[in-house]
VMD Tcl script that draws the C-alpha trace (Angstrom):
set ca {
  {129.83 94.50 89.30}
  {130.15 93.74 93.00}
  {129.28 90.40 94.57}
  {126.15 91.96 96.09}
  {125.00 93.14 92.66}
  {125.62 89.69 91.16}
  {123.61 88.05 93.94}
  {120.78 90.52 93.39}
  {120.78 89.74 89.65}
  {120.70 85.97 90.32}
  {117.78 86.34 92.74}
  {115.99 88.70 90.39}
  {116.28 86.44 87.34}
  {115.63 83.25 89.32}
  {112.60 84.72 91.09}
  {111.19 86.08 87.84}
  {111.64 82.77 86.01}
  {110.02 80.77 88.81}
  {107.27 83.37 89.01}
  {106.43 83.03 85.32}
  {106.29 79.22 85.51}
  {104.29 79.05 88.75}
  {102.00 81.85 87.57}
  {101.12 79.97 84.41}
  {100.42 76.84 86.46}
  {98.19 78.79 88.85}
  {96.25 80.31 85.94}
  {95.82 76.92 84.26}
  {94.85 74.94 87.38}
  {91.28 74.65 88.61}
  {90.67 77.60 90.92}
  {90.59 76.87 94.62}
  {92.10 73.38 94.40}
  {95.43 72.35 95.93}
  {97.53 72.84 92.78}
  {96.15 76.35 92.29}
  {96.81 77.34 95.90}
  {100.32 75.91 96.00}
  {101.33 77.33 92.64}
  {99.87 80.67 93.71}
  {101.91 80.64 96.92}
  {105.10 79.92 94.97}
  {104.17 82.64 92.50}
  {103.72 85.27 95.20}
  {106.95 84.35 97.02}
  {109.09 84.24 93.88}
  {107.60 87.44 92.48}
  {108.19 89.27 95.75}
  {111.86 88.28 95.50}
  {111.97 89.40 91.86}
  {110.34 92.78 92.57}
  {112.33 93.47 95.73}
  {115.66 92.77 94.01}
  {114.52 94.94 91.08}
  {114.15 97.80 93.55}
  {117.58 97.07 95.03}
  {119.21 97.03 91.59}
  {117.39 100.23 90.65}
  {118.87 101.97 93.70}
  {122.46 100.75 93.40}
  {122.72 101.19 89.62}
  {122.42 104.65 88.01}
  {119.59 105.69 85.75}
  {117.14 103.02 86.91}
  {114.29 105.15 88.33}
  {111.60 103.56 86.07}
  {112.56 100.09 87.35}
  {112.24 101.30 90.95}
  {108.70 102.52 90.27}
  {107.66 99.36 88.41}
  {109.26 97.09 91.02}
  {107.45 98.89 93.84}
  {104.16 98.77 91.92}
  {104.61 95.02 91.39}
  {105.22 94.55 95.13}
  {102.04 96.51 95.83}
  {99.97 94.45 93.38}
  {101.15 91.13 94.78}
  {100.72 92.04 98.43}
  {97.22 93.47 97.95}
  {96.18 90.48 95.82}
  {97.46 88.10 98.50}
  {95.84 90.11 101.32}
  {92.52 90.05 99.48}
  {92.14 86.27 99.89}
  {93.93 85.96 103.22}
  {91.92 88.66 104.95}
  {88.42 87.48 106.05}
  {85.63 88.89 103.85}
  {84.39 92.30 104.92}
  {87.50 93.23 106.90}
  {90.48 95.56 106.45}
  {93.51 96.35 108.57}
  {96.72 98.33 108.84}
  {98.28 96.54 105.86}
  {95.57 97.81 103.51}
  {96.07 101.36 104.78}
  {99.83 101.12 104.17}
  {99.19 99.75 100.67}
  {96.87 102.69 99.98}
  {99.59 105.13 101.05}
  {102.09 103.39 98.76}
  {99.84 103.55 95.70}
  {99.11 107.22 96.35}
  {102.85 107.93 96.46}
  {103.21 106.16 93.11}
  {100.19 107.84 91.53}
  {100.63 111.47 92.61}
  {103.88 112.36 90.79}
  {102.71 110.65 87.61}
  {99.34 112.41 87.77}
  {101.12 115.76 87.87}
  {103.48 114.75 85.06}
  {100.65 113.43 82.89}
  {98.67 116.64 83.38}
  {101.67 118.73 82.35}
  {102.36 116.61 79.26}
  {98.71 116.48 78.21}
  {98.38 120.27 78.27}
  {101.79 121.13 76.84}
  {103.23 122.47 80.08}
  {106.90 122.20 81.03}
  {107.26 118.87 82.88}
  {108.78 119.04 86.33}
  {110.71 115.82 85.65}
  {113.97 116.16 83.75}
  {114.49 113.09 81.60}
  {117.35 112.01 79.36}
  {114.73 110.21 77.23}
  {112.28 112.40 75.26}
  {108.83 112.25 76.86}
  {106.96 111.47 73.65}
  {105.88 108.52 71.53}
  {105.95 105.15 73.36}
  {107.40 106.79 76.49}
  {104.47 109.21 76.65}
  {101.97 106.37 76.19}
  {103.68 104.38 78.97}
  {103.45 107.38 81.31}
  {99.73 107.82 80.63}
  {99.05 104.08 81.09}
  {101.00 103.90 84.35}
  {99.14 106.98 85.64}
  {95.78 105.47 84.71}
  {96.43 102.06 86.28}
  {97.89 103.43 89.52}
  {95.02 105.91 89.76}
  {92.51 103.12 89.23}
  {94.18 100.99 91.89}
  {94.21 103.90 94.33}
  {90.50 104.57 93.72}
  {89.63 100.91 94.30}
  {91.68 100.84 97.51}
  {89.92 103.96 98.80}
  {86.55 102.37 98.04}
  {87.44 99.19 99.92}
  {88.74 101.12 102.95}
  {85.66 103.35 103.08}
  {83.36 100.30 102.81}
  {85.24 98.51 105.58}
  {86.13 95.49 103.44}
  {85.24 93.50 100.38}
  {83.47 90.20 99.71}
  {81.98 87.98 97.04}
  {82.43 88.71 93.34}
  {84.30 91.97 93.97}
  {86.78 90.17 96.23}
  {87.56 87.58 93.60}
  {87.92 90.23 90.90}
  {90.34 92.21 93.04}
  {92.50 89.15 93.60}
  {92.48 88.06 89.95}
  {93.24 91.33 88.18}
  {96.08 92.22 90.53}
  {97.71 88.81 90.26}
  {97.34 88.74 86.47}
  {98.64 92.28 86.08}
  {101.71 91.40 88.15}
  {102.29 88.36 85.94}
  {101.95 90.54 82.82}
  {104.56 92.96 84.18}
  {106.94 90.05 84.79}
  {106.39 88.73 81.27}
  {107.06 92.16 79.82}
  {110.26 92.55 81.79}
  {111.49 89.08 80.87}
  {110.81 89.16 77.14}
  {111.29 92.80 76.19}
  {114.19 93.56 78.53}
  {115.89 90.35 79.64}
  {115.53 87.98 76.69}
  {117.20 90.26 74.08}
  {120.32 90.37 76.25}
  {120.66 86.60 76.04}
  {120.73 86.56 72.25}
  {124.11 85.93 70.60}
  {125.91 88.86 69.00}
  {124.00 89.94 65.93}
  {120.90 88.02 67.01}
  {117.63 89.85 66.50}
  {113.96 89.21 67.22}
  {111.28 91.56 65.81}
  {110.15 93.92 68.55}
  {106.51 93.02 67.98}
  {107.12 89.36 68.83}
  {108.72 90.30 72.15}
  {105.45 91.88 73.26}
  {103.39 88.76 72.50}
  {103.89 87.06 75.92}
  {102.88 90.21 77.79}
  {99.85 90.76 75.56}
  {98.91 87.11 76.12}
  {98.95 87.70 79.89}
  {96.77 90.77 79.48}
  {94.40 88.66 77.38}
  {94.14 86.17 80.25}
  {93.49 89.05 82.64}
  {90.59 90.34 80.54}
  {89.22 86.80 80.11}
  {88.99 86.25 83.86}
  {87.65 89.72 84.60}
  {84.86 89.26 82.03}
  {84.10 85.70 83.18}
  {83.85 86.63 86.84}
  {82.12 89.97 86.31}
  {79.44 88.90 83.85}
  {78.74 85.22 84.65}
  {77.77 83.17 87.68}
  {80.95 81.06 87.38}
  {82.45 82.41 90.60}
  {79.52 81.09 92.67}
  {80.15 77.47 91.82}
  {83.77 77.29 90.61}
  {85.60 79.95 92.63}
  {87.84 79.08 95.58}
  {85.92 78.38 98.74}
  {87.49 81.27 100.67}
  {86.70 83.74 97.85}
  {83.40 82.61 96.31}
  {80.27 84.51 97.16}
  {77.86 82.48 99.23}
  {74.21 82.56 98.14}
  {72.41 85.44 99.82}
  {75.56 87.36 100.78}
  {76.30 90.81 99.44}
  {79.62 92.12 98.15}
  {81.30 95.03 99.91}
  {83.55 97.64 98.44}
  {82.45 97.30 94.80}
  {84.52 95.98 91.90}
  {88.06 96.60 93.13}
}
mol new
graphics top color blue
foreach p $ca { graphics top sphere $p radius 0.5 }
foreach p [lrange $ca 0 end-1] q [lrange $ca 1 end] { graphics top cylinder $p $q radius 0.2 }
display resetview
């Protein structure tokens, strides 16, 4: 490997490791307080480095198209989650429109591929890996999530912004989903490579950290969506003020 590739790997692994640690701290800390905000800032910065270098490595190394798509999707999730709390409630700008274009570019080819696979048509994508079993499930899941994200973005843009409960939900699910993707990459892809020769960990155990992150995601979505917690415990710049109305729906 070249020096540039080695540097990219170091930044990718270092950013991902710091992202996992800071993400767990941000999730555990009281929302809206200094520790949560600072850990969240570190999480976003380190994860952006991790995702950007994943894209670089996917381009310079052959056969890495899936990593390019996942890396770009992670960048999208983090930037839109960050923009959600940095942008004043009820406002959108050029950045949100660019993000919408990005998610459409990710969703469209997978929507076509999923349609072809679901109805037994010849897929337009030639793959060295059979498009069945776990690979087929992953394609359907990626199509569903990117389509959902695109629909939410369109709703926010048409409404002219987002506020209150919907704003907090948008921030939380996108941050948690990005953290889950990082956990999956670290434990199902990276960790096995660090094991000594002959070392083996049951595949099911490697998915536990990622499933744990998804569990946290669902916990927060349910708590914010179906309780009044966000009114009294949410961060000051995200919480819905009494008498105000959310814009853009649950995005």
